[in-house]
C-alpha positions in Angstrom: -13.8 4.4 -24.1 -14.2 5.9 -20.5 -14.6 2.6 -18.5 -14.3 3.9 -15.0 -17.1 1.9 -14.2 -15.7 -1.4 -15.8 -15.9 -4.0 -13.7 -12.3 -4.9 -14.3 -10.9 -1.8 -12.0 -7.5 -3.0 -10.4 -4.9 -1.1 -8.8 -2.2 -4.0 -8.4 -3.3 -7.2 -10.1 -2.2 -6.9 -14.2 -2.2 -10.9 -15.0 -4.2 -13.7 -14.0 -3.2 -17.5 -14.0 -5.7 -20.3 -15.2 -5.1 -23.9 -15.2 -6.2 -26.3 -17.7 -7.0 -29.9 -17.4 -7.9 -33.0 -19.5 -9.3 -35.9 -17.9 -10.6 -39.5 -19.7 -13.4 -40.0 -16.6 -13.3 -43.6 -17.8 -17.3 -43.6 -18.5 -18.4 -42.2 -15.5 -22.2 -41.9 -15.0 -23.3 -42.1 -11.3 -20.4 -43.5 -9.8 -20.8 -43.5 -6.0 -17.6 -45.7 -5.6 -15.1 -43.2 -7.5 -16.3 -39.8 -6.7 -14.6 -39.5 -3.5 -11.5 -40.3 -5.8 -12.0 -38.1 -7.9 -12.7 -35.4 -5.4 -9.2 -35.8 -4.2 -7.5 -35.7 -7.7 -9.2 -32.2 -8.3 -8.7 -30.4 -4.8 -5.2 -31.5 -5.6 -4.7 -30.0 -9.3 -7.3 -26.8 -8.4 -8.2 -26.3 -12.3 -10.2 -23.5 -13.7 -11.0 -25.5 -16.9 -11.8 -29.3 -17.0 -11.9 -31.0 -20.7 -13.4 -34.9 -19.8 -13.9 -37.4 -21.8 -16.0 -40.6 -21.0 -18.5 -39.0 -19.9 -21.8 -41.2 -19.9 -24.2 -39.4 -21.6 -26.3 -36.5 -19.5 -26.2 -38.6 -16.5 -22.5 -38.3 -15.8 -22.2 -34.7 -16.9 -24.7 -33.5 -14.4 -23.4 -36.4 -11.9 -19.7 -35.3 -12.3 -20.9 -31.5 -11.2 -23.3 -32.0 -8.5 -21.5 -35.1 -7.0 -17.3 -34.2 -7.6 -17.3 -30.4 -8.3 -20.1 -29.2 -6.0 -19.1 -30.8 -3.3 -15.8 -30.1 -3.6 -16.3 -26.3 -4.5 -20.3 -25.4 -4.3 -21.4 -22.7 -6.2 -18.2 -22.3 -8.6 -18.7 -24.6 -11.5 -20.7 -24.5 -14.4 -21.1 -27.0 -16.9 -21.0 -25.7 -20.6 -23.6 -26.9 -23.2 -23.5 -30.7 -23.3 -24.0 -32.6 -26.5 -25.5 -35.8 -27.0 -25.4 -36.7 -30.9 -26.1 -40.0 -32.9 -22.3 -40.2 -33.2 -21.2 -41.1 -29.7 -20.6 -38.0 -27.6 -18.9 -38.2 -24.2 -16.7 -34.9 -24.2 -18.0 -32.2 -21.3 -16.5 -29.0 -20.5 -16.5 -27.3 -17.0 -15.4 -24.3 -15.5 -15.4 -21.6 -13.0 -18.0 -18.9 -14.1 -16.7 -16.5 -11.9 -13.3 -16.2 -14.2 -15.1 -17.2 -17.4 -18.1 -16.6 -19.6 -19.7 -18.9 -21.8 -20.3 -17.5 -25.1 -21.3 -20.7 -27.9 -21.1 -24.2 -28.2 -20.7 -26.0 -31.8 -20.3 -29.8 -33.0 -17.6 -30.6 -35.4 -19.0 -33.2 -37.5 -15.5 -35.7 -37.8 -17.0 -39.5 -36.4 -16.2 -41.7 -39.2 -18.1 -44.6 -37.4 -20.2 -45.6 -34.8 -17.5 -46.2 -32.6 -16.0 -42.9 -32.9 -17.4 -39.1 -31.6 -17.4 -35.6 -32.9 -15.3 -32.9 -31.4 -16.8 -30.3 -29.4 -16.0 -26.6 -29.9 -16.6 -24.2 -26.9 -16.1 -20.4 -26.8 -15.0 -19.0 -23.4 -14.7 -15.2 -22.4 -12.2 -14.8 -19.6 -13.2 -11.6 -17.5 -10.5 -10.1 -16.2 -8.9 -9.7 -19.6 -11.6 -9.9 -21.9 -9.9 -12.8 -23.8 -12.2 -14.3 -26.0 -10.8 -18.3 -27.2 -11.8 -21.4 -28.1 -11.4 -24.9 -26.3 -12.2 -28.1 -28.5 -12.7 -31.0 -27.2 -11.7 -34.3 -28.9 -11.8 -38.3 -28.4 -10.2 -40.1 -31.3 -10.8 -43.7 -32.2 -9.2 -46.1 -30.0 -7.3 -49.7 -30.6 -4.1 -50.4 -32.7 -4.3 -51.1 -36.2 -4.2 -49.8 -39.8 -8.3 -49.2 -40.0 -8.3 -47.3 -36.5 -5.3 -45.2 -37.7 -7.2 -44.7 -41.0 -10.1 -43.0 -39.2 -8.1 -41.1 -36.5 -6.6 -39.7 -39.9 -10.0 -38.6 -41.3 -10.9 -37.3 -37.7 -7.4 -35.2 -37.4 -8.2 -34.1 -40.9 -11.8 -32.4 -40.1 -10.5 -30.7 -37.2 -7.2 -29.5 -39.0 -9.5 -28.3 -41.5 -11.9 -26.7 -39.6 -9.3 -24.7 -37.4 -7.5 -23.7 -40.4 -10.4 -21.6 -41.2 -10.1 -19.7 -37.8 -8.4 -16.3 -37.9 -4.5 -16.0 -37.9 -3.6 -15.9 -34.2 -6.4 -17.1 -33.1 -6.2 -18.3 -29.3 -7.5 -21.8 -29.1 -6.6 -25.3 -27.0 -7.7 -28.7 -28.2 -7.5 -31.3 -25.5 -8.5 -34.9 -24.9 -7.6 -38.3 -25.7 -6.5 -39.1 -29.1 -5.5 -43.0 -28.6 -2.5 -41.9 -31.2 0.5 -44.0 -30.6 3.2 -42.0 -32.3 4.3 -39.1 -34.3 4.9 -41.7 -37.4 3.6 -40.3 -40.6 3.2 -44.0 -41.8 1.9 -45.6 -39.0 -0.2 -42.6 -37.2 -0.7 -39.8 -39.8 -3.2 -38.6 -37.7 -0.6 -37.0 -35.6 1.4 -35.2 -38.6 -1.7 -33.8 -39.7 -2.7 -32.0 -36.3 0.8 -30.7 -35.7 2.4 -30.6 -39.4 3.4 -27.9 -41.5 1.4 -27.0 -44.1 0.1 -24.6 -46.8 -2.4 -23.1 -44.0 -1.3 -23.1 -40.5 -3.7 -21.3 -38.6 -5.0 -24.3 -37.2 -1.6 -26.0 -36.8 -1.5 -27.3 -33.0 1.5 -27.2 -31.2 2.8 -29.6 -27.8 3.8 -27.0 -25.5 6.3 -29.4 -23.9 8.1 -30.5 -27.8 8.2 -34.0 -26.5 7.8 -35.6 -30.4 8.7 -39.1 -30.8 7.2 -42.6 -30.8 5.9 -42.7 -27.1 4.5 -46.6 -27.1 6.1 -48.5 -24.6 9.4 -46.4 -24.9 11.3 -45.7 -21.7 12.6 -42.7 -23.0 8.8 -41.0 -22.7 8.5 -42.4 -19.3 7.9 -39.3 -17.9 5.1 -38.2 -20.2 3.2 -41.2 -20.7 -0.7 -40.9 -19.7 -2.0 -44.4 -19.5 -2.7 -47.1 -17.9 -2.8 -46.5 -14.5 -3.3 -49.6 -13.9 -1.6 -53.3 -14.0 -4.6 -55.1 -13.1 -8.1 -55.5 -14.9 -10.6 -53.9 -12.5 -13.6 -51.5 -13.1 -12.9 -51.4 -17.2 -10.3 -49.5 -19.0 -7.0 -50.7 -19.9 -4.6 -52.6 -17.4 -0.9 -52.6 -19.5 0.5 -50.0 -17.1 2.2 -46.8 -18.2 3.0 -47.0 -21.5 1.5 -44.3 -23.8 1.2 -40.8 -24.0 -2.9 -40.8 -25.3 -4.0 -37.5 -23.4 -2.8 -34.0 -24.9 -3.6 -30.7 -24.0 -2.6 -28.6 -27.8 -2.0 -25.2 -28.2 -2.3 -22.6 -31.1 1.1 -20.6 -31.7 -0.2 -17.8 -30.5 -0.4 -19.4 -26.9 3.0 -20.3 -26.9 4.0 -16.3 -27.4 4.3 -15.3 -23.9 3.8 -11.4 -25.5 0.4 -12.6 -26.4 -2.7 -11.4 -24.2 -2.7 -15.1 -23.6 0.0 -17.5 -23.5 1.1 -20.7 -21.8 2.8 -20.7 -18.9 6.5 -22.6 -19.4 7.6 -25.6 -17.1 3.9 -25.9 -16.0 2.9 -28.7 -18.3 2.0 -32.0 -16.3 0.7 -35.7 -16.6 -0.4 -36.0 -12.9 1.1 -38.2 -11.1 3.7 -39.4 -13.4 7.0 -39.2 -11.8 8.4 -40.8 -14.7 9.6 -44.0 -12.6 6.4 -46.1 -13.1 6.9 -47.4 -16.8 5.1 -50.6 -17.4 3.9 -50.2 -13.7 0.9 -48.7 -11.9 0.9 -45.4 -11.1 0.5 -45.9 -7.0 3.4 -49.2 -7.4 5.8 -48.8 -4.4 6.9 -45.0 -4.1 5.9 -41.9 -5.9 8.1 -39.5 -5.6 5.7 -36.6 -7.5 2.5 -37.1 -5.6 1.4 -38.5 -2.0 0.4 -42.1 -1.6 -3.6 -41.1 -1.0 -3.2 -38.7 -4.8 -1.4 -42.0 -6.1 -3.9 -44.4 -5.1 -6.9 -41.8 -6.0 -5.4 -41.6 -9.6 -5.2 -45.5 -9.8 -9.0 -46.0 -8.8 -10.4 -43.3 -10.4 -9.6 -43.9 -14.0 -7.1 -45.9 -16.4 -5.9 -42.2 -17.5 -3.8 -39.5 -15.7 -5.3 -35.9 -16.0 -2.9 -33.5 -17.8 -2.6 -30.0 -16.9 -1.0 -26.6 -18.1 -1.3 -22.9 -16.7 -2.2 -20.0 -18.8 -1.2 -16.3 -18.2 -3.7 -13.8 -19.6 -3.0 -10.1 -19.2 -5.6 -8.3 -17.8 -7.5 -5.1 -18.9 -6.5 -2.6 -16.1 -8.4 0.0 -15.8 -7.3 3.1 -13.1 -9.9 6.1 -12.3 -7.5 8.8 -12.1 -10.1 11.1 -12.8 -8.8 11.6 -15.6 -11.2 12.3 -19.3 -10.5 12.7 -22.8 -12.6 15.5 -23.0 -11.9 17.4 -26.5 -10.6 15.9 -30.2 -9.5 17.8 -32.9 -9.5 15.0 -36.2 -9.0 17.4 -39.2 -8.6 20.8 -38.8 -9.1 23.3 -41.7 -7.0 26.5 -40.8 -3.8 24.5 -41.2 -2.6 20.9 -42.1 -3.5 18.3 -40.1 0.4 17.5 -39.4 -0.1 21.1 -37.3 -3.1 21.2 -36.4 -4.7 18.0 -34.5 -5.1 17.8 -31.0 -6.8 16.5 -28.3 -7.8 17.7 -24.8 -8.2 16.1 -21.4 -9.6 17.2 -18.3 -8.8 16.8 -14.4 -12.2 15.9 -12.6 -10.5 15.0 -9.3 -9.4 16.8 -6.8 -5.5 16.0 -6.9 -2.7 17.1 -8.9 -2.2 14.3 -11.6 1.3 13.9 -12.8 1.2 12.1 -16.2 5.0 12.0 -16.8 5.7 8.5 -18.1 2.3 8.0 -19.2 1.7 6.6 -22.8 -0.5 8.0 -25.8 -1.2 5.5 -28.1 -4.1 3.6 -30.6 -4.9 0.2 -31.2 -2.3 -0.1 -34.0 1.6 1.5 -34.2 1.2 5.1 -33.0 2.8 5.4 -29.4 4.1 8.2 -27.5 5.8 8.5 -24.1 5.2 11.0 -22.4 8.4 13.3 -21.3 9.7 16.4 -20.2 12.1 18.0 -17.9 9.9 20.5 -16.9 6.7 20.5 -14.8 4.5 20.4 -17.6 3.1 17.0 -16.9 0.9 17.9 -13.8 -2.3 18.6 -14.8 -4.0 20.4 -11.9 -7.7 19.7 -10.2 -10.3 21.1 -12.7 -7.8 21.7 -15.5 -8.3 21.3 -19.0 -4.7 19.8 -20.5 -4.4 20.0 -24.4 -1.9 17.7 -25.9 -1.2 18.7 -29.8 1.5 17.8 -32.6 3.0 21.4 -32.9 3.1 24.3 -30.0 3.9 27.0 -32.1 0.5 29.6 -32.5 1.6 30.9 -35.5 1.8 27.1 -37.5 -0.7 25.4 -35.7 -3.9 27.4 -36.3 -3.4 29.9 -33.0 -3.5 26.8 -30.7 -2.2 27.3 -27.0 -0.7 24.1 -26.0 0.5 22.0 -22.5 2.4 19.3 -24.1 3.4 18.5 -27.9 3.6 14.9 -29.0 5.2 12.8 -31.3 4.5 9.5 -33.4 0.8 9.7 -32.9 -1.8 10.8 -35.4 -5.3 11.1 -35.6 -7.0 9.4 -39.1 -9.9 11.7 -40.3 -12.3 8.2 -40.8 -11.9 6.4 -37.6 -9.5 5.8 -35.1 -9.0 5.6 -31.1 -6.7 7.6 -28.3 -5.8 5.4 -25.7 -4.2 7.2 -22.7 -2.2 4.7 -20.1 -0.2 4.9 -17.2 3.4 4.1 -16.1 2.3 0.5 -15.6 0.2 0.2 -19.1 -3.0 0.4 -17.0 -5.6 2.3 -19.0 -6.9 5.5 -17.9 -9.0 6.8 -20.5 -9.8 5.5 -24.1 -12.1 6.9 -27.1 -13.0 5.1 -29.9 -14.7 7.1 -32.8 -15.9 6.7 -36.4 -16.8 9.1 -39.3 -20.5 9.0 -37.6 -19.3 11.1 -34.6 -20.1 14.5 -34.4 -16.9 16.5 -35.8 -15.9 17.9 -39.2 -13.5 19.4 -41.4 -12.2 22.6 -39.2 -14.4 21.5 -35.9 -13.8 20.0 -33.0 -15.9 17.7 -31.1 -16.3 17.6 -27.4 -18.3 16.7 -24.3 -20.0 19.4 -22.4 -19.8 17.7 -19.2 -16.0 15.6 -18.1 -18.2 13.8 -15.6 -20.4 11.7 -18.1 -19.3 8.9 -20.0 -17.1 9.5 -22.8 -17.5 6.3 -24.7 -21.1 7.5 -25.8 -21.8 8.9 -29.2 -24.3 11.0 -27.8 -22.5 12.8 -25.2 -20.2 14.4 -28.1 -20.9 17.4 -30.1 -19.2 19.6 -32.8 -18.2 22.6 -31.2 -19.5 25.8 -32.4 -16.7 28.3 -30.6 -14.0 29.6 -32.9 -10.2 29.7 -32.0 -7.2 31.2 -33.4 -7.3 31.5 -36.9 -10.7 30.1 -37.3 -11.0 26.8 -36.8 -13.9 25.7 -33.9 -13.4 24.3 -30.5 -12.7 25.2 -27.2 -9.0 24.3 -26.5 -8.1 24.6 -22.6 -11.4 25.8 -21.6 -14.4 24.0 -20.1 -17.7 24.4 -22.7 -20.9 24.9 -20.6 -22.7 27.5 -23.2 -21.1 30.4 -21.3 -17.1 29.0 -21.6 -17.0 29.4 -17.8 -12.8 28.6 -17.2 -12.5 25.3 -15.6 -15.8 24.5 -14.4 -17.1 21.5 -13.6 -20.2 19.8 -12.4 -19.6 19.2 -8.9 -23.6 18.3 -7.8 -23.3 15.5 -5.6 -25.6 12.6 -6.9 -28.7 11.7 -5.0 -29.4 8.4 -6.7 -28.1 4.9 -7.0 -28.0 2.9 -9.8 -27.3 -0.9 -8.8 -25.8 -3.5 -11.0 -27.8 -5.4 -13.5 -28.9 -8.6 -12.1 -28.1 -11.3 -13.4 -25.1 -10.4 -15.0 -24.1 -12.4 -17.3 -27.4 -12.7 -18.4 -29.9 -14.0 -21.0 -32.3 -13.2 -22.4 -33.4 -10.6 -19.4 -31.6 -8.7 -17.0 -33.0 -6.5 -13.8 -32.0 -3.0 -13.0 -32.9 -1.3 -9.7 -32.5 2.5 -9.1 -32.9 4.5 -5.9 -34.3 8.3 -6.4 -33.9 10.3 -3.6 -35.8 13.3 -4.2 -38.7 13.0 -7.0 -37.0 13.9 -10.5 -37.0 13.7 -14.3 -34.9 10.5 -15.3 -33.2 9.5 -18.6 -32.7 5.8 -18.5 -31.0 4.2 -21.4 -29.5 1.4 -23.1 -25.9 1.7 -25.5 -24.2 -1.0 -27.3 -20.3 -1.4 -27.1 -20.4 1.0 -30.2 -22.3 3.9 -28.2 -25.5 3.2 -30.5 -28.9 3.8 -28.5 -30.5 0.3 -27.9 -33.3 1.2 -25.7 -34.7 3.9 -23.8 -36.1 2.4 -20.9 -37.6 5.5 -19.5 -37.7 9.1 -19.7 -40.1 10.8 -17.6 -40.8 12.2 -14.2 -40.5 9.4 -11.5 -41.1 9.9 -8.1 -38.5 9.6 -4.8 -38.2 5.5 -3.7 -36.8 2.5 -5.6 -37.6 1.4 -9.0 -37.2 -1.5 -11.0 -36.7 -2.3 -14.5 -36.5 -5.4 -16.7 -35.1 -5.2 -20.0 -35.8 -8.5 -22.4 -33.0 -8.7 -24.7 -34.1 -11.7 -26.8 -33.7 -10.0 -30.2 -30.6 -8.6 -29.2 -26.9 -10.2 -30.3 -24.7 -11.5 -27.5 -22.4 -8.8 -26.3 -21.8 -5.8 -24.0 -24.2 -3.5 -22.9 -24.1 0.0 -21.2 -27.3 1.1 -19.0 -27.3 4.7 -18.3 -28.7 6.8 -16.1 -29.5 10.6 -16.5 -30.9 12.9 -13.6 -30.7 16.6 -12.8 -28.4 15.9 -10.4 -25.8 13.9 -12.3 -24.9 10.4 -14.4 -24.4 6.8 -13.6 -23.4 4.2 -15.8 -23.6 0.3 -15.3 -22.4 -2.4 -17.8 -24.1 -6.1 -18.3 -22.9 -9.1 -20.8 -25.5 -10.9 -22.8 -24.8 -14.3 -23.6 -26.7 -16.4 -25.5 
């Protein structure tokens, strides 16, 4: 797919970081006396996602955003859907909407009594990387004792069973106040249920710092304790000093793999303000060596729990606009076998020589070839139609003239993709095709204008021009009806297609077009697979500004492309529908 219009167009940024924090807010409602403390703490942490517990109903949910987050960073934060079920719900999620899109929420009904809470699932989408991941908020049954431990086990069992149903290698984070005193399978079986090895480990949780043991009132774990920040009773909450690790950020196994598209950053996990020197003490008692007195005092005043954070790295989707376009593909030759006759063509639509030495040809599976030549054959000239093939001998490949031969890359006759990436891994162009695309045995498929969007099936045509020993295609030359060599449409655009607004949207978005001269326009919407969804306009229109609204009430969530075609050129914009 050719995403030269993709909103993730970067030149030097190839990964981005996001900070996730879990924090028990101690029955936050409309808290005039604690809001400044929370602002101080959140400003210090600089999180991008907050998983909060003990948010007192809708009042607390809305006031934490308006009186803390919006005061600290106006117009940055969004609260995900807040549930208020019969089982006490006190769990909320806040995220920065310039980095993440909210896709869905779900309640996992895990509560075992009126004193426990269900687990909440939120699905998020990281914009720069395109990674979809899940966040779970939990607040297990509190207090020691056999009956409470049994309820925690039931909650943990329901959660683990749910997570086990997720696809293998899923990205998910589970944050919350688990009220678990140790890893003992006899006294606290809930922990083993969450983290233990079993027949199905798709839902297994992992401690990023692997500090597993009996942490209750144990000075050996003083550096990871999260409760209590206090030794005196005031404002509610526990007052035993720092002696329990109740608050956790667990991750799936995939997030611990630094080769994943989303992974934990080693050494970033921290119970904020815990310097390891306050065992059985208040967090602001004496000198805190990890934070300033101001932060320590705020942590002491705001809650009886410490916030816990970690950093995640996302490998960003990078799309580089070199002007190189995949313009023709021979999937299934007939004159010779596939192993000799497969080929594809790229076109240099820029006015510069593009050296593709070191670029990579690949698909989304195992096929991959690094482009290398001792000669200057890796220079693609302006306007050139450059042919890649499995074989460069015209006597074997069906009469094909080839610029470059590749290995370890094949084209499936049913569905496949061609991905072209530069030396830094940035995607230059990609095309995903299925059996419904316009190719057949002995006939290539091609686009007739390399300046159009080649991700859309309707822009591809089965070739009717024969070459070599009788297959159909126009390898190495343009096809515009007359077969003029290297012909590219350079007509300047005399129109503007604005970006849809709002974007993301639900259920409708508005698009403006500006036309300099009166002319016929075709304005269409396509889904991510290249299927036409709707024709907004197909008519002659007068010069000026025109506005269109698309109501997607009956469409599913996903990525949609708005394509404007005029006699003077083409333009495409993207929007994301989130329900």
